[in-house]
N, C-alpha and C positions, 0 to 999 in steps of 0.2 A: 526522464519523464517529469515534466513540469506540472505541478499542481498549484493552481493559483491561490488556494487556501493556505498553502505552506510557503511556496516561493512567490512572495508578493511582488518582487521586481527582479526576475531572473534575467541576467545579461551574460552573453558569452565572455569567457575569460579573455583578456587582452593584455599582452605583455607591456603595452604602453600605459593603458589606463589603470592597470592593476599591478604595476611594477613593485609597489611597496605594500601591497595588501598582506595582512596577517590574519590567519584563521585560528581561533582558539578551539582546540579539539582535545578530548571529546566534548561534545555539547553538554553543558552542565545544566542549563535551564531550558526545558522543552516547552515552556509556555508559548513559544513561537508556533507550536502546533496545536494550540488550544481549540482552534476552529476546524481542525481536520477530523471529520467523522468517519473517514475510511481512507484506505490507500491500496494501490495495486499490490498484489501478492503473486510472486512467481510460484510456479508449480513445485519447484524444488524446495520451497519453504513450507509446504503444507504440513509436513510431519511435525515441525517445531511449532508452527503457528496455531495448529488446531487445538493445542493445549491452552491457549490464551484467548484467542479471538474467534468470533463467528466468521466463517469463510463463506461468502456468498458470491453469486455471479451477477454482473450488471451489464447493461447494454454499453457497447464501446464503439458506436458508430458503424461504419462500413469499410470494407477493404477496397482497393482500387477498382475491383470489378463490380462494386455495388452490393456485395454480399454482406449480410448482417454479421457483426462480430460481438462477442461477449468477453468479459474479463473477470477474473476472480479478484476480490478485494477483501482485506481484513477490516472488520467493522469495529470502530472505536466508540461510536455513540449512537443513540436511538433517534436523534433529531438532527436537522441540518446544523452544521457548525458547532457540534457538540463532541468533545473528546473526553470520555470518562477515564481514559488512561493517564491523563495529566493530573497530578496531585497539586494541591494548593501551593506547594513550594517549587513547582515546576519539574519535579522528578517524574520519571517514567514509571508507571505502576506495574508493568509486566516484566518478566525475565527475558522475554524475546522482543525484538524490534524488527519489523520488516526491512528488507534490504534497501528499498527506495528511500525510506526514512533515515536509515543509517548513513546514507550518502550526504545528507544535509550538512552544510548549506549549499552543496553542489547538486546539480541536476543535469539530466541528459536533455539537450535540445536537439530534436531531430531536424536535419537539413533536408534529407531525402531518404529514400528507402535504404540506401547504403551507408550514409554518413551522418554523423551527429557532432554537435559541439558541446563542450563541457561548459556549463553555465554556473553562475554563483548568484545567490540571492543577495543582491546589493542592499536590500532594505533591512537585512538582519543587523540589529543594533550592536551585536557582539563583534562584528568585523572591525578591524582597526589597522593602524600602521605602526602600532607599538608592540604588543605582545601576541604571541601565537606562532603558528607555522607559516613560514614565508611561502608564497605561491610561485614567485619568480625570484631569481637571483639578480645581482646588480647588472648582469649582462642581458637581462631579459629572457633568460632560459628557464624552462620549467624546473623546479626543484625536485628532489627525490620524493618529497611529500606529494607534490602535484602528479608526478608520474604514477604513484601508487593509487591516487584518487582516480586517475584516468583508467588504470587497469581495473579498478573496482567498477567503474562506470561501464566499461566494455563488457565485463562479465555479467553485470546486471542487464544490459541491453540484450546480450545473447539469451539470457533466461526469459526475457520478455518475449522474444521471438518464438522460443520453444513453447511457452505457455499459450501463445495464440493458437498453436496446433491443438492443444488440449480443448480450448473453447470450440474450435472448428469441429472436432470429433463429437463433442457433446451435442452440438447443433445438428450434425448429420444424423445422429442416432435419435434425435428428438427426445432427449432424456430430461430436459429442463422444464420446470413449471414455475409460474409466477406465484410468489408467496406473500403472505401478510402475517405480521407478528403483532399481537395485541398485548399491551402492558397496562395493568391496573395501577393507578397512582393514588396517593393519599387523597382523601376527600371525595372518593368515588369517580374521579376523573379517569379517562382512558386515553391511551396513546397508541396509535396505529403506525407501525413501521411497514412501508410498502415499497414497491419498485425494485425488488430484487428477485433472483431466481435461485432455486435449489434443484438438486437432482431428485427426480421422482423415483422413489424406491420400487414402486410397483412396475413401472416401465423398465427399470433396471432388471428386475427379476424375470421379466417376460422376454428378455433378449435371447436369441438362439444361443445354444451352448458354444458354438464356434466363435460367436462374437464375444461372449464372456471370457473365453479362453484367450482371445486376442487381447482384450482389455487387461487381463491378468498378466500376460506376458510383457506387454509394453508399459506396464506400470500405471495405467490410467485407472484401473479398478482400485488400486491402493489410494490414489488421490481422491477418488470419489468417497471412499470410506473415511478418509481424514476429514473431508468436507462435511460429511453427515455427522461425524462425531463432534465436530466443532460447533454445530448448531446449538448444543447444550449451553454454550457460553452466552447465548442470548439472554437466558434467565439471570446470569450473573450481571450482565449489563443493566438489566431491569432493576436488580437489587441495588446496584451502585447509583442508578438514576434516582431511586427513591431516597437513598441515604443522602445524596447531594441536595435533594429538595428539602429534606428535613433539617439538614445543617443550615441551609440558607434561611429557612423559616425561623430557626432557633437563634 
């Protein structure tokens, strides 16, 4: 899954072009993600992510039949191109990191509905031909490191497909509502965060018992609860935003 605010120049791995490529892992400096204000979050991650980030739903285009789709994202900032989880020294501020971000500098480039290519962000300055994990060996074959990355990418892509089913069910049940979050900034200024959806708790409570039982048994009810719990993290982001503003002013 390529995000242009993170993968500035994603290109498919090629055994000829990248024969001597070395990748320093784990990533030590996450300032490369400084403009990433949110990222896709798989449903399987909700339990861990809800302790750290607000989890909201955003529009994600349409499927091949033209039906609207939504996707969950972990929110990192309250403005475009703002990531409050990146500290001044480039360290990641939270104890959890979403799977799509952990895959960096690699990304999944979808070819069609069944196939994808493993891409690398060739614009990342840490890539080299000197130190790090080799992507290909001298014969142009994928190394064990690359095979592990491919396995991780395949697992991530499987979770992406499962998560789409979650979004489909929420839309079918008409449980989502568009929300707005207002932040009071120093000096009397206000910041409005818009363009995202949350589960409407009143609509959830009004569902028939049989539907609620279905959601409990298939795990969707637990995901909804994790999402609702995560929204308290919006206030923490607001506090961090104020702190960053005061530090910049000082």
